[in-house]
TORTI-332602 format. One record per residue (C-alpha): residue in one letter; x, y, z. Coordinates in steps of 0.05 Angstrom, whole numbers, padded with zeros to 5 digits, always signed. Layout:
BEGIN
AXYZ/...
***
This chain:
BEGIN
M+02295-00700-05042/T+02277-00627-05030/D+02315-00576-04990/A+02296-00530-04934/T+02328-00466-04907/L+02340-00453-04832/T+02347-00382-04804/F+02361-00353-04736/N+02392-00293-04702/F+02463-00306-04682/Y+02465-00258-04624/D+02400-00284-04593/A+02422-00356-04600/I+02497-00352-04584/G+02510-00283-04555/A+02538-00215-04573/A+02606-00230-04543/Y+02623-00275-04603/D+02640-00258-04675/A+02583-00279-04721/R+02621-00268-04786/R+02678-00314-04765/T+02635-00370-04736/K+02634-00436-04773/F+02568-00474-04783/W+02556-00544-04808/V+02498-00593-04810/E+02500-00666-04788/F+02452-00722-04800/N+02429-00776-04752/T+02443-00832-04800/A+02497-00882-04782/E+02540-00863-04841/K+02529-00788-04831/W+02505-00781-04903/V+02442-00791-04946/I+02428-00810-05019/D+02393-00757-05060/S+02337-00775-05108/D+02384-00767-05167/G+02433-00815-05134/A+02481-00762-05108/V+02509-00770-05038/R+02491-00712-04991/M+02534-00701-04929/G+02512-00633-04906/A+02475-00571-04925/G+02492-00510-04965/E+02541-00456-04943/A+02516-00412-04886/T+02513-00337-04893/V+02514-00285-04837/T+02493-00213-04843/D+02521-00154-04803/A+02458-00156-04761/G+02473-00229-04742/L+02420-00263-04786/V+02445-00333-04801/T+02418-00370-04862/I+02434-00443-04876/P+02405-00467-04943/G+02404-00537-04973/I+02382-00577-04912/P+02353-00643-04937/I+02280-00656-04923/P+02266-00729-04907/S+02222-00769-04954/G+02198-00839-04957/T+02238-00858-05018/S+02305-00827-05002/N+02316-00817-04928/P+02292-00855-04867/T+02227-00833-04835/D+02263-00817-04771/F+02314-00774-04808/Q+02337-00714-04767/V+02390-00660-04772/R+02429-00616-04723/V+02469-00552-04731/R+02537-00546-04699/Y+02577-00483-04691/D+02646-00458-04670/A+02645-00384-04651/P+02708-00343-04634/A+02706-00284-04587/R+02687-00218-04616/A+02747-00181-04586/P+02810-00191-04628/F+02855-00206-04569/Q+02808-00262-04544/R+02795-00298-04610/N+02847-00351-04598/V+02832-00362-04524/K+02757-00353-04518/R+02711-00394-04562/E+02640-00420-04557/T+02622-00488-04588/G+02554-00519-04587/T+02497-00555-04622/F+02425-00541-04640/G+02382-00603-04651/W+02366-00656-04666/F+02308-00632-04708/T+02259-00660-04759/I+02256-00606-04813/A+02197-00612-04860/A+02202-00543-04892/T+02239-00477-04889/T+02234-00452-04817/T+02268-00415-04760/L+02309-00441-04703/D+02260-00410-04653/A+02202-00448-04684/L+02240-00514-04682/V+02259-00505-04609/E+02188-00488-04588/Q+02157-00545-04628/Q+02207-00601-04618/Y+02246-00587-04554/V+02181-00576-04515/P+02119-00606-04549/P+02057-00562-04542/T+02017-00614-04502/Y+02074-00624-04453/L+02084-00550-04447/S+02012-00537-04430/T+02012-00592-04377/V+02076-00566-04345/T+02049-00495-04347/A+01985-00517-04311/Q+02025-00554-04258/L+02071-00495-04250/D+02011-00448-04242/A+01983-00495-04188/K+02049-00496-04151/V+02054-00421-04155/T+01983-00415-04126/E+02000-00465-04071/A+02064-00428-04054/E+02027-00361-04052/T+01975-00391-04005/A+02028-00421-03960/A+02065-00355-03960/A+02002-00319-03940/G+01991-00370-03884/A+02062-00362-03861/V+02053-00287-03857/T+01990-00297-03815/A+02024-00348-03770/R+02084-00304-03761/T+02039-00245-03743/G+02003-00289-03693/A+02068-00316-03664/E+02097-00247-03657/A+02033-00224-03622/A+02035-00284-03576/R+02108-00272-03562/D+02095-00200-03546/E+02039-00220-03499/A+02083-00272-03465/V+02139-00221-03458/G+02090-00173-03426/L+02063-00226-03377/I+02131-00251-03357/T+02159-00181-03350/S+02100-00162-03306/D+02099-00225-03265/L+02174-00235-03255/G+02196-00163-03248/T+02244-00165-03307/T+02252-00111-03360/D+02225-00120-03430/G+02295-00126-03457/Q+02316-00178-03405/T+02255-00221-03419/R+02266-00219-03494/A+02339-00236-03485/L+02319-00294-03441/I+02270-00321-03493/D+02314-00309-03554/D+02378-00339-03525/P+02370-00377-03460/N+02445-00390-03459/S+02466-00318-03463/Q+02504-00284-03408/T+02444-00239-03393/S+02398-00299-03389/S+02445-00337-03343/A+02448-00279-03296/L+02372-00276-03293/S+02356-00350-03291/A+02371-00363-03217/S+02322-00311-03192/I+02271-00320-03248/D+02266-00396-03241/A+02243-00392-03169/R+02194-00335-03182/A+02166-00370-03244/A+02157-00435-03207/R+02118-00400-03152/K+02078-00355-03199/Y+02055-00409-03246/A+02045-00466-03196/V+01974-00489-03190/T+01938-00469-03126/I+01888-00517-03097/N+01843-00495-03039/V+01824-00553-02992/R+01757-00518-02980/D+01739-00532-03053/Y+01743-00606-03037/G+01699-00604-02976/A+01746-00587-02919/K+01710-00549-02863/G+01765-00526-02816/N+01716-00525-02758/R+01753-00573-02711/V+01690-00617-02709/D+01684-00651-02777/D+01739-00699-02800/D+01774-00662-02857/Y+01820-00720-02873/P+01778-00747-02933/A+01773-00677-02963/I+01847-00663-02954/L+01864-00730-02985/A+01819-00714-03045/A+01855-00647-03054/I+01922-00682-03051/D+01899-00734-03102/A+01877-00676-03148/A+01946-00645-03140/N+01980-00710-03156/A+01940-00717-03220/L+01964-00650-03248/P+02004-00650-03313/V+02074-00622-03316/N+02074-00546-03322/P+02110-00529-03388/L+02138-00465-03359/T+02170-00496-03297/G+02178-00569-03319/T+02144-00591-03255/D+02075-00611-03232/T+02080-00575-03165/A+02016-00550-03133/R+02007-00504-03073/L+01955-00535-03026/V+01923-00476-02990/F+01891-00482-02922/P+01850-00419-02905/D+01847-00398-02832/G+01816-00454-02790/D+01827-00517-02749/Y+01829-00578-02795/L+01812-00640-02755/I+01846-00702-02785/S+01835-00773-02761/Q+01896-00801-02798/G+01965-00777-02815/V+01977-00737-02879/V+02036-00751-02925/F+02062-00697-02972/L+02106-00714-03031/E+02147-00658-03062/N+02096-00640-03115/V+02045-00617-03063/V+02066-00557-03021/P+02021-00546-02960/H+02010-00472-02946/M+01971-00455-02882/E+01945-00384-02881/G+01939-00342-02818/S+01930-00386-02757/A+01907-00448-02796/R+01931-00514-02767/F+01919-00589-02766/V+01885-00617-02705/Y+01906-00689-02701/A+01861-00743-02671/G+01899-00804-02696/S+01959-00843-02674/G+02031-00843-02698/T+02056-00785-02742/A+02010-00728-02760/V+02046-00697-02820/T+02101-00729-02862/F+02144-00698-02916/Y+02173-00757-02955/R+02231-00754-03004/W+02231-00680-03020/A+02291-00658-03062/N+02306-00587-03082/N+02235-00565-03096/S+02242-00491-03115/M+02177-00472-03080/A+02197-00511-03018/Y+02263-00475-03014/Q+02229-00407-03022/G+02192-00418-02957/D+02123-00432-02986/I+02113-00490-02937/R+02074-00466-02876/I+02052-00518-02826/S+02022-00522-02756/V+01995-00582-02721/D+01964-00596-02653/R+01939-00660-02619/T+01869-00666-02592/T+01896-00707-02534/P+01965-00689-02507/T+02016-00746-02509/W+02072-00710-02473/A+02073-00761-02417/T+02073-00821-02464/T+02133-00865-02478/D+02105-00880-02548/T+02160-00851-02593/S+02115-00859-02655/S+02074-00798-02633/V+02106-00746-02678/G+02079-00678-02700/V+02120-00667-02764/L+02167-00718-02796/F+02218-00703-02850/D+02236-00771-02879/T+02296-00771-02926/C+02287-00699-02950/W+02337-00650-02980/R+02339-00575-02987/M+02275-00547-02957/R+02256-00484-02920/V+02196-00495-02876/N+02157-00445-02834/V+02135-00484-02773/G+02082-00445-02735/N+02063-00489-02676/V+02072-00563-02661/R+02040-00582-02595/N+02022-00640-02550/F+02063-00696-02584/H+02116-00741-02556/T+02163-00712-02609/G+02150-00645-02641/I+02194-00651-02703/R+02231-00713-02725/L+02286-00714-02779/H+02298-00783-02807/G+02352-00809-02854/N+02345-00877-02888/G+02409-00900-02922/S+02371-00948-02967/V+02323-00896-02995/G+02338-00842-03047/W+02401-00803-03029/G+02406-00836-02961/G+02391-00781-02912/T+02359-00715-02892/S+02399-00651-02900/Y+02397-00577-02916/I+02331-00565-02880/D+02318-00494-02855/L+02265-00493-02800/M+02235-00424-02788/L+02208-00440-02719/G+02148-00413-02683/Y+02130-00451-02620/L+02143-00524-02605/L+02101-00531-02542/N+02085-00587-02494/N+02124-00640-02531/K+02168-00689-02494/I+02223-00681-02546/G+02229-00617-02586/I+02271-00638-02646/D+02293-00710-02655/A+02340-00742-02706/T+02337-00816-02723/V+02374-00857-02776/E+02372-00928-02804/N+02411-00967-02856/A+02472-00921-02848/G+02430-00860-02863/Y+02448-00789-02840/V+02418-00724-02815/T+02462-00664-02831/A+02459-00589-02843/I+02395-00576-02805/N+02385-00503-02786/T+02334-00473-02739/H+02319-00399-02738/G+02287-00364-02678/G+02226-00392-02645/A+02220-00428-02579/I+02219-00501-02556/T+02180-00510-02492/L+02179-00582-02471/R+02117-00581-02427/D+02064-00538-02394/T+02070-00523-02320/G+02027-00562-02272/Q+02039-00631-02302/T+02055-00686-02252/A+02088-00754-02255/R+02047-00814-02275/V+02033-00866-02222/N+02009-00937-02236/I+01969-00951-02173/F+01957-01024-02188/T+01999-01066-02140/D+02015-01125-02186/P+02018-01102-02259/S+02055-01165-02283/V+02008-01211-02244/T+02063-01246-02206/G+02010-01280-02163/T+01935-01289-02155/A+01922-01240-02098/A+01915-01173-02135/L+01865-01201-02185/A+01805-01245-02175/Q+01774-01294-02224/Y+01703-01298-02251/N+01687-01365-02281/G+01626-01343-02320/V+01555-01370-02318/G+01559-01445-02301/G+01634-01448-02314/A+01692-01476-02275/A+01763-01450-02282/T+01831-01450-02248/F+01870-01385-02237/T+01947-01391-02243/A+02006-01344-02252/P+02059-01373-02300/T+02127-01340-02289/S+02146-01329-02362/G+02114-01319-02430/G+02073-01258-02412/W+02062-01195-02453/R+02127-01166-02424/G+02161-01234-02427/L+02152-01243-02352/S+02096-01270-02309/F+02021-01265-02325/G+01954-01289-02300/R+01916-01346-02333/L+01846-01375-02327/T+01839-01446-02352/W+01768-01473-02358/S+01752-01545-02342/T+01678-01531-02353/P+01662-01477-02405/P+01611-01425-02383/S+01547-01410-02422/S+01569-01337-02422/S+01619-01287-02394/G+01679-01301-02350/G+01743-01261-02337/F+01782-01221-02286/K+01770-01166-02235/T+01812-01128-02185/G+01820-01168-02121/T+01810-01107-02076/K+01772-01043-02088/I+01811-00982-02113/A+01802-00918-02073/A+01774-00861-02115/T+01757-00787-02109/P+01691-00760-02137/G+01704-00718-02199/T+01772-00750-02213/S+01781-00790-02276/Y+01814-00859-02274/V+01843-00896-02333/T+01849-00972-02331/S+01876-01021-02382/A+01902-01092-02388/Y+01930-01136-02443/I+01886-01197-02456/R+01905-01260-02495/P+01851-01313-02506/S+01866-01382-02535/V+01805-01373-02581/A+01779-01311-02615/L+01726-01275-02573/S+01700-01206-02554/L+01715-01173-02488/A+01698-01108-02452/A+01723-01070-02392/S+01672-01049-02341/R+01674-01012-02275/Q+01631-01021-02213/W+01630-00960-02168/Y+01620-00965-02093/S+01607-00920-02034/S+01645-00951-01976/G+01630-01021-02000/T+01560-01008-02024/P+01550-01013-02100/T+01527-00947-02132/T+01531-00952-02207/A+01566-00992-02262/T+01591-00973-02331/T+01615-01018-02388/G+01663-00995-02441/A+01665-01011-02515/T+01670-01083-02538/V+01740-01102-02563/S+01753-01160-02611/C+01810-01203-02586/P+01842-01251-02636/A+01865-01319-02614/N+01935-01322-02582/V+01947-01247-02591/W+01956-01196-02536/T+01903-01142-02543/R+01897-01080-02500/V+01828-01067-02469/P+01824-00997-02438/L+01770-00957-02401/A+01771-00883-02378/L+01716-00859-02330/T+01705-00804-02279/C+01686-00822-02208/P+01614-00802-02198/T+01589-00762-02138/G+01571-00808-02081/S+01624-00860-02097/N+01693-00867-02066/E+01720-00933-02093/F+01713-00979-02153/E+01724-01050-02177/Q+01754-01058-02246/R+01732-01117-02289/W+01751-01148-02356/Y+01696-01195-02379/I+01681-01238-02439/V+01621-01213-02479/G+01574-01271-02495/A+01595-01343-02502/G+01669-01339-02517/I+01696-01401-02482/T+01665-01462-02514/A+01708-01521-02493/A+01749-01547-02435/N+01822-01526-02430/Q+01811-01461-02467/T+01847-01403-02433/L+01845-01328-02420/D+01910-01292-02402/I+01921-01223-02371/D+01983-01179-02363/G+02006-01107-02363/V+01951-01080-02316/L+01952-01004-02311/I+01908-00961-02266/E+01923-00886-02262/T+01889-00819-02255/G+01876-00779-02318/G+01826-00775-02374/A+01869-00800-02431/V+01890-00871-02447/L+01965-00866-02451/D+02016-00921-02467/Y+02031-00972-02413/F+02087-00961-02363/D+02113-00990-02299/G+02177-00988-02259/G+02214-01024-02315/S+02199-00970-02367/V+02250-00917-02385/G+02242-00863-02332/G+02201-00909-02288/S+02215-00934-02218/W+02183-00986-02173/N+02154-00963-02107/G+02165-01032-02078/A+02183-01100-02106/A+02199-01102-02180/N+02139-01123-02222/A+02096-01131-02160/S+02084-01061-02134/T+02059-00993-02154/S+02106-00952-02198/T+02121-00880-02218/L+02141-00852-02286/S+02181-00787-02281/I+02152-00731-02323/N+02223-00712-02341/A+02245-00781-02365/G+02272-00777-02436/T+02257-00702-02443/R+02303-00666-02493/Y+02300-00600-02529/I+02341-00632-02584/R+02374-00700-02592/G+02401-00751-02639/P+02457-00762-02691/L+02458-00691-02718/A+02519-00666-02756/W+02538-00598-02784/C+02475-00566-02757/S+02465-00495-02734/L+02414-00465-02687/F+02405-00389-02690/G+02371-00351-02634/T+02325-00408-02612/M+02298-00406-02540/F+02297-00471-02501/E+02250-00461-02444/G+02204-00496-02395/S+02210-00529-02327/T+02266-00575-02307/V+02281-00628-02360/E+02323-00690-02357/K+02373-00665-02408/A+02373-00604-02452/V+02413-00630-02512/S+02439-00699-02530/I+02478-00698-02595/T+02520-00756-02619/E+02554-00727-02681/D+02604-00672-02698/Y+02605-00599-02716/N+02540-00571-02690/Q+02534-00498-02671/F+02489-00459-02625/F+02488-00383-02638/G+02454-00336-02588/C+02408-00390-02560/S+02381-00387-02489/F+02368-00445-02442/E+02321-00444-02382/A+02321-00489-02320/V+02365-00545-02344/V+02386-00597-02293/A+02458-00618-02281/G+02489-00657-02339/G+02439-00625-02385/V+02482-00622-02448/E+02513-00686-02476/M+02562-00685-02535/S+02584-00758-02530/G+02658-00741-02533/L+02654-00714-02605/T+02690-00652-02630/G+02671-00588-02665/N+02606-00573-02626/F+02603-00500-02607/F+02561-00453-02564/F+02569-00380-02582/G+02537-00325-02540/C+02487-00373-02508/M+02453-00357-02443/G+02426-00399-02386/L+02471-00460-02393/T+02472-00486-02322/A+02506-00554-02328/F+02542-00593-02382/G+02567-00662-02394/S+02623-00634-02438/T+02682-00589-02425/L+02663-00516-02434/V+02711-00459-02446/D+02682-00391-02431/T+02714-00335-02473/N+02687-00264-02470/G+02617-00288-02453/S+02613-00341-02507/C+02614-00415-02494/T+02650-00466-02538/V+02644-00541-02524/V+02710-00573-02542/G+02707-00644-02513/S+02674-00689-02461/D+02728-00699-02408/G+02696-00657-02354/A+02639-00613-02332/S+02631-00538-02340/H+02584-00482-02321/V+02572-00412-02346/G+02626-00368-02318/K+02666-00429-02293/V+02722-00472-02321/A+02730-00545-02299/A+02782-00598-02314/A+02781-00669-02288/D+02857-00672-02284/G+02866-00606-02248/L+02886-00535-02268/G+02957-00508-02274/V+02995-00444-02293/G+03065-00435-02318/N+03086-00367-02287/S+03090-00384-02212/V+03145-00351-02170/A+03165-00357-02097/A+03122-00318-02048/T+03118-00311-01971/T+03070-00259-01945/P+02998-00252-01969/G+02963-00185-01968/T+02888-00173-01958/V+02835-00220-01986/V+02794-00179-02036/K+02757-00234-02075/K+02745-00309-02075/M+02744-00361-02131/Q+02698-00420-02126/I+02726-00489-02145/F+02686-00548-02171/D+02701-00621-02181/A+02692-00657-02248/A+02618-00668-02234/G+02606-00594-02223/V+02600-00600-02147/S+02631-00542-02108/L+02694-00559-02068/G+02699-00490-02035/Y+02736-00426-02049/V+02807-00401-02062/P+02822-00332-02034/I+02847-00276-02079/Y+02896-00227-02047/D+02908-00155-02066/A+02983-00170-02061/I+03033-00224-02044/T+03106-00210-02028/
***
């Protein structure tokens, strides 16, 4: 066996803090017995004695070199050391012990060479170096990209700050604080005002003209408006506001619509200038359904006006509504004009939908004109209508010059066979009877029963001619019920003192079997005519077998150019001019008229004018705590305000209150309704149980009468005067 020598620098390998001259070194083998057999048979258990120079050079001689005949082929050695601290006072407390190896030593070498060659093989080192270089390159590329991205993000942030600062009116510092820390005190203070402005600024604006709306009062704009609403409903959520709200803009114009329009809370209608809907349909014109705290809605962006092409003020059809708020919450709406409906504005609360009612609605009123009811509240399923506020504006229930409606037909329920005559049709034979129940109104009706079916036609006509005035329009209608499905039309034969002049037939109406169907006709009396005969005839061959029938009920003939809903003396506000169900009848124009009515609670009206000719009642409210501030009432009949015995309803500084159904206390010119146990008038105090004072004293001789005090009974009727003396002794 040959020997090798190992050298290394102590201070590089172990450190200058340790004493090289006092360090112990020894060599160990990796054999199980920790020794080897030399070639001469001697046992070797280590190497030669190590030497250390002042410069720290360590030399360990006599390290066995493995060979095939003496040592195993996998023979390796390691060097162990025990180094005390260099400072004398630390030598016993601070020591460094360690190991170099294992190594395979083939010749004299250095520790550095062994570490480089055997701790990290050259091939592995090159691979690791290449991978490390690749990672370094990748990291440098990513770092460069991050720098670019950061630069872009900072630029985008600066741009966003500039836009928001400009659009929302904040300072640069406020905007950056809001972005950097939304929960900071500064941001919290800004958020309330910024949210609303941001929602309005960044909401999408859709112009109905872009979808084909004309606004010329001639073309039906309903399809175009519906397309614009559909486009608004398809919008994605705005990331800035978290909503998909769109402002639907109507430039100045009259937008004719044949059907009612429904707005959900993500579509905010905004009518510019004098823009308005002109409604030609039936039922409700504009509906707001289930709105809840839309920020744009509460900032007053909703602007709406609606008119009817045909006034329905005189109708009893309560479904004719200008604007309906159905189960809505927290809105501010600018109402320009609502005109010619039965009900101008209706507030509805449905207890089974959403939050169960309509509340916190601010109505910035313009003019509610020529409606039978100004503002109406309705509820269902234990719903509610609360906290409704009106601001300014005027509610005028009708135009001047309107008159009561009169049904001039003498037997509208067909109680007999005198007022109507039968027509059996071509070649037909029929019997005319008047059953006493089962009609359209549940009462009597007329019936034709064919024993021989006609080849065509057949029906009813007025039994006597109706007097007419040239140039005056007359509206006729009747409810028809056939036993088989058929088509029917109304026609009118004009006469001049019994001589036929001209005839006109109206549109054909399809009448289903066993269903009451209204068949109307509106015509103007031509020059040269002074009476007419009204007819309702089957078109073509409708009756095809014996015992088939045709029924008639609810006959209405009145002056006017519009087909209104049916009425007679049994209708609300109607009266018979003779025998019930068998005479002409009159419908009062005031029947059911109200400025405001319904189950309203906790509502306030500020400076609203209630005006127009005499109405049946001014206000009918059935809930508590409603307040009228500085409102004025014009021409209200006796009993005009009803509070239904509830409490907390107040009138402050109101003018023109002429008669009430509730007790009124007048204090310094303001009126406060406190109950319903009497009647009161402006400037007067009434009490059903009498008045009394508690400071009376005996008196004998009156002085001179200087004033008088008028006394009323509980109904508001004057009982006379009480004299007021200048002195009493």
